[in-house]
N, C-alpha and C positions, 0 to 999 in steps of 0.2 A: 542795341543793346541786347532786346530778346534773342535776335538772329544771332548774335555773340554766344548768349545762352543755350539757345539749340542747339549751336555747333559743339558747344563744350558737352554737353548731355550725350549728342551723338557720339563723340569722341567716346566719353566715358562707359559709353553701352559697348560700343565695340571694342572695346580696353579688355572687358568681362566676355569674351566670346571664344567660341570655338576657330575662326582665323585667326584672332591674336595670338592663342596657344601654338597654333601651329606656327604664324611667324617666330614666335619667341622662340621654339624648339628648334626651329631649323636654324637659328644665329646659334643655338647652343653646342649644337651637333656638329655644325658646319668644318670646324675643325678637323676633326675627325676623317670625313670623307676628303678634305683637303689633304690632310697628311698621309692617307692612303693613296692618292692620285699621282700625290710626289715622289711615293716611293715605288710606284708602278712606274711611271714616267723617266726615275733616274735608272730601273734596271734594262730600259730597253737600249739595243745595240745601238748608237747613235750612227754606226756604218749601213745599216739597214734603211736609215731615213734619208741618209746622204747617198748613195742608190738609187733609191725609189726618188728623190728628188731630181736626178737628171733625165729622166722623162716624164715627170706627173708634174702636176701641180701641185702645191701645198695643202690645200684644201683635198684633192685624193689621196694624197698620201696620209694625211691626218686620218681619213675616214675608213680607209682599205689598208694601213701599215700600224699608225702608232695604237688608235684607240682599240682595235682587235688585241693585239698585245696586254695592252693595260686593262680591258675590260674586267678579267675574271676578279683581280682586287677593289676595283671599284664596285663593283659589283658586290663583293663580299662588302665592302664598306657601307653599301648601303643597306643590305640586308641587317646588318647590325647596328645601324642607326635606326632601321624601322623598327627593330625590337626593342632598343632603350627607350625612343620615343612611345613607344606602347605603353613599357613599365614605368614610364615617369610618371612620379607623383604630385611635387613639389609644386610645377608649372600649373598643372590643370587646377589644383589646389588651391593656388593664390589667385588664380583668373575665375574661380568658381566656375570651372569647367566638368560636368560631370565624365566622366570616364572610367573606365575598369578597376584603377588601379585606386580612386577614389570611393570606390563601391566597396569594395575588401575593406578599405580601412573603415568605412561606415558602420558596416557589419559587423565589424569587432570591437571600433572603439565606440561606436553611438548604440549599438545594439546588444553588444557583449555576446552575439552568436559565432562562437569559435566554429563550429561544424560549418555554418554557413559559409565564411570566410575561407576557410580549408577547399570548401566545393568550389568556390568562385575562384581561388588561386588555381587552381588544375589547368585548366585552358592557358591560363599564361603560362607554367610551367612548360605543356608541352609543346606550344609556340617557342618560346625560348630554345629548347633543345632542337626542334626540328631548324630551326634559321641559323644556331649557332652553329649544327651540320654541316649545312649547304656552305656557309661562308666559310668554315677550315676546310671542306672540302674544295673550293673555288682555289683559297690560297695555297693551301697544300702546308709544306714545310718552311714555306719563305712567310711565315705570323712570327715567326721568333727567328729570322734570319735576317743578318742585316749586310750582307754582304752584295757589291756589286757584282753584273754579270759580266759586264766589262766597262774597261777602262775610260771607253768613246764618250761622249756626254749624247744624250739626245739632242738633235741641234735642228728638230723640226720649230719647235715654238718659239723659238729666238724670233721667229718672224710675227707671234703676235704677245711680245715681250710686252711691250708697252700698256695694249689694251689692257691683259691680262693683270699688271700691274695694277691699274688704275680698277678695276673690277676688285682687287684684292683688298686696295687700299677703302674701295665704298663698304667692303663688307665689313671691313673692321671699324670702320668710323659708325654705320650702322648697329652693330652688334654691341661694342665696346665705349666710343667715344662719345655718341648722343646720349645715352641712359647716362654715364656718368657726368655729363654736364647740366642734364636735367636732376639729376640728384642732388648735386652741389648747389642747384638755383634754389629746389626746395628745401635744401636742408639751412640754407641762409635765411630762411624764412622763421625756424626757429628763436624762442626768447633766449635760450641756452640753451648750447651744444652740448658745453658742458654737464649741464645738471641733466639733460638726456642720455650722456652716456654714462655718468655714475648712477642713473636710475637702473640702467642695465649693467652695473659694473660685475655683478654676481655672473651673470648669463655669459659675459663677454670673456670674463678669468675661466669660468667652466669648460668654455669653447677652446680656448687658447691651453688649456692645460688636457684637454682629454684628445685634443686633434693631435698632440707632440707626442704626448705616450701613445695612443692608436697609433699614430704614421710610425712611431719606434717599430710597437709590436707586429705590424702586417709586414716591416721591414727583416725584421729580425727571422719569422716565420718565411718569408717569400724569399729570400736568399738561398735557404737549403730547398725550395720548391723548385724555385728559378735553378737552378746548378743542377737537380736532378729532370727536369723537363731537358736543357739543353745537352745533358749527355744521355737520354735515354734512346731508345729503337726509333725508327722514324714510324713506327704504325700505332705503336704506345704512344708517341708523342702527340702524333694528330689526336689521340682518341682525349690525352689531356687537355689539349686545346682547344677540344668541344665541351669539355666541363670547365674550362676555369671561361671560357667565352659563354655558356650556360649561367655559372656561377654569378659572375657578372651583370649579365641579363636580367635575372631575377630581380621583380620587383620590390622595393625596399619595402612596402607596405607585405609582401610577404613573408619576408625578411625578416621583419619585426614579429608579426605574429607568429612565427615558426619559434623563436626563439623565447617567446611567452610560453608557448606549449611547453617547450622543452624544459626552461629552469624554470616557471612558478606551479614547483612539487611541493610537497612536506618533506620533512627530511633535512640532509645536508646538503644535497642539490638547490635545496630552494634557499638557501643561507645568499647566494650569488643574487637569485632575483630580488629587485629594490633597491639594489646599489649603483654604482656609475661601471662596476667592473659590465653591465650590458652594455651602457657603449660601447665600450672597448671588444666587446664579443659582436655587436653589430658591426662594427667597422672591419673586423678580421675576416666576418662574413662576406661583406661586400668587396672590399677593394682589395684583399690578399690576391684571388686571381688577376688584375691588372697588373700588381707588384712582381707578380712572381713571372708573366710575361714580360715584363719589362726588362728585369736582371736576368731571363734565360735570352733574351736578345743580347746584353753585354757580355753574357758568360760565352756564347758563341767565339769571340774573340782571343777568346784565351786558348792557345793550343793544347790540344791531349799532349802531345809530346811533351809539354813541361810536367804535367803529372805524370805522366808514365816515369821522367828521369829522376823524381823526386820517392816515386814509389820502390823504383832501383836503389836510390841512395840508402834507401832504409824510413824515410819518412813516411810514418802516417798519416790516415785521409785527413783527418780534423788537423793536423799542423799542415799538410800541403794545402787544406782549406785557407787555412788563417795566415801561410806565409806568401802564398804564389796566388791563389784564384781571388780571392776576395780582394786582396788592394790592387791586384790588375781591373776589376770591376767595379771599385767605388764612385766612379763617377755614373755608373747604370743605377749603383744604390741610392746616389743621392738623388738621381733623377726618381726612381721610383717613393723616395721618402716624400721628396716635396709631391709627388701626384696622388701620393695616399693622403699628406696634410692639407692638401687644397679640398679633395672629396671629403676629406673626416669633416673640415671645418664648417664647410658650408651643407653636410648631411639633414634632411629631415624626415623622410620618410619611417627609418627605422626608428630614429633618437626622440622623436614622438609620441611613438608605442611604448618605448622600453626606458622613458625617462622616469624614476623616482620621485614618489610627492614630493612636490617641491623644489624639484632641481629643474634646469633648463637650460638649453646653448641657446647660444645668439640667433640662429635661425627660428630657432622654437618662439625665442620670444619675438621676432620679428613676425613671427605666421599668428602669434597669439594676440599680438596689439595693432595687427593692420587695418583693422575694421572700427574700431575705439579711438584710436590716435589719433593727432593731425597728421597731415602727411610730410610734414618738415620733421616730425620726431624718428619716423620710419627713413626716410631719408638718409638722416646726420647716421643712425645704427647700419643701413645698406652701403653708406660709404665706408664705413667704418670695417664693415666686411670686406667689401671689394678692397682697399688697401692693405688688409692682413695677408688675403690670399695673393694679391699681385707682388707683394716683397720676397716671399722663397721664389717665383718662378723670377724676377728679374736677377736674382742669386742666382738661380741656374744658368739663364742665358749668361750669365757673365763668364760663368766657369764652362759652358760649352766653347764662348767664343774664346776663351784665355787657351783651351784644345786645340782648338780648329788653327789659333797664330802658329803653333808651335811647329 
């Protein structure tokens, strides 16, 4: 019995530690590096690997041909994951790990020292800009390009297909299946799950409504920014990519402090402060860049010749957008909306700073009750949040599957 309690205490201590935060962040950001690697591999001309396999073993071809061709995209993804990890607030805050972003939050939320919070934010802003610039330089124009370089598929990794699939399943189980099973087990210990959900009903409704409105606002603006990015000149486009990546990588606490400094003023400007519009502004500031890049990638599929033909026929730019461009990128718009909704529904760093008095979203509710509420209650709310996030992802996956089958 004593040994069991000691083991439980040891596990609890480890859960609230820097290694645990690193593990969680690794699982959270793993899809970014995985998708970047997949895209890089798909762009490799399989004929290069086939030619090399005639005279060399697979291990040599992987080391001297495949990895060097995919290395720029993989390194760029690693840099972006690095800056996103440095900028993360939610995971370290929940695991009680002191990092730079939590210091910015403490300087403002606890000490009410706006100047100190801004000074602490400067190194992170510089880091975000430098890393984003290097990442975009490595990837180049391919950040918004989805065209394949060759119709020939890469063939080298067919040798390791089974082991790769097993590794992917293991990561998925560790990142999603195991936590969900643990949450379900904890939630079953609640006396009344319905009472728990009803007690947080206002926060749940706020999250659903604000995330829906926020995602719609993000996509409404991102559609025009994405189109402009896809149609602009290469050098200007790469500069825009840097700005987009920097804006997305800026820590949420810095965005929250900046919004407060901008809108917490006397006069007409201050009318917005203290209302739910601050949530929407936070979502726009944080998630507009990734939505714009998503829509820009989809817009690349629309031939410029179609717009030119419409212009020759006398159609104005707005009519061309509404009747030709947007209908062809509707799946890209749906993807951007789902991404914005998922990110907004789980947003914590900005929301906890700009939330009006008495208002809360579901992430804020979970964050504030986690220390003084039975684990079963927290697990039930976390399961609800997971279910809401998975629902639009399943719909998007179905839409993509239907498109692939055509």
